[in-house]
N, C-alpha and C positions, 0 to 999 in steps of 0.2 A: 504494500500500500504506500503510495507516494503522498507526502504532505508538504505544505509550505512551512518553512521553519524561520522564526524570527529570533534574532539574537538578544542578549541582555540589553544592548544599547538601543533596541527598537528598530534596528536595520534588518532588512530581509536577507537571510543567508541563501535561500533558494529552495528548490524542490529536492527533497531527500527522502529516503525510505524511513519508516518508523524506527527501525533498528538503529540506523545512523543517528537519528535525532536523539534517541535515548542514550546512545553512547556519548554524544557530544555534551548532553546535559550532565551526565555522570562525571565526565572529565572536568567540567567546569564546577562541579560540586553544587549544582543547582537542580531545580525541579523542572520537569517538562509539563507545561500547562496548556490546555486547549483553550484558544481564544475564540475560534469559530469552527465551523465544520471544515475539517482538513487543514486548519491553520493552528499551529502550535508555537509556543514561545518558551524560550529558556529563561527562567526567572526564579527568584527566591520566593516561594509561595507565602511565607509568613510576612516578609517585607512588603510584598505586593498588597496583601490584605490590610496591613497596617496603613500603608499609604492611601489605599482606597477609603478606609474609615476616616482618616484625617481629612481627605478631600470632601467627603460627605458632611463631616462636622463643620468645616468652613462654609460649605454651601448652606447648611441649616442656620448658621450664625448670621449669614448675610440676608437670609429670608426673613429673619425676625423683624417685626415692625417696631419702631420706636414708640414708646409710650407717650401719651399726651396727658399732661397734668392739667387740671382745671381749677381755676379760682373763681368763686361766685361772689358777686357783690350786688348791692341794690343802689338805686338812685339816692337813697337817704343815708347811705353808709357814711359815718363820720370820718373826719380826717385822721384821727389816731388809728382807727380800724383800717383805713386805707394804707397807712404806713406799715402796719403789720402785714397786710396782704402783699404790699410791695416787697417786703423782705422775703416773704415766702416765694414770690415770683423770682426774685434774685437767686434764691437757693436752688430752685428748679433749673433755672437757666445755667447756673454754674455747673450743675451736674450734667448739662448737655441735653436737657429734656425740653421738648416743645411745650409751650404753655398756652392754654386757652383761657381767656378772661371773658367771663359772661356776666352781664349786668341784667338782672331780672326785674321786669316792670310788672307790678301787680295792680289790678283794678284801675283806679283813676290816675295812677302814676303815668300811664301812657300819654297823658296830656303834657307831660314835662320831658318829652323825649330829647329835646335840645339840651336841657340842663344835664340830663344823663350822659349825653354824648360829650359835653364839656368835661364832666367829671371823669369819664373814661379816658379822654385825652390827657387830662391832668395827672392821671395815674401812670399812663404810658410814657409821656414825654420825658420825665426825669430819667427813666431807665434807658431810653434811646440816646439822649444827649450825653449820659455818662458812659455810653458805649457798653452797657451791660446787656442790651437786647436789641433785636431788630424786629420790625413789624413785618410779619409774614403776610397777613391779610388785614387790610384796614378795617376799622370798626364798621359793622353793618348790622342792620336789624334783621332778625330771623323770627318773625312772629312777635312775641312779647319780649324777646331777648335781644340785647345788643352784644354782639360777639366779635372778638378780635383774637388773632393768634400771634404769639411772640416766639421768636426762635433765638438761640444763642448767637452772638455775633460771629461772623466768619473770621478765621484767623488771618491776621495781616502778616504776610511773609516778607 
């Protein structure tokens, strides 16, 4: 039976008999592994499995989505409370987390949307000017909520 043999370096050795392939693998002190039908490779099976697991692990890590932290405030939230919330936002951003800031309007508070927008901008502006955050999405209304997203600043190289 003739097979296609691939060496340790990944280059094709050629068409050889199965006995020749087994002999070459034994001489190299490696295993003969089937890659596809009639295609074999000389390799260290344990090392190949380890590398494959590491590749899969890296791919899983890249697929993970970044968590989004959320801070909720209201249009009547007092300045001291906003300072505390601002510190929480700074902590999240320092950890590299995207932060969603939501201002909830209840009942008749919807009549004061402009004041709420000003309060939201007053919360965000010091963070942006200090270089602690960047605005990913400008504040906008989604139903009864005013929502904006902040991201950590990009590294300046």
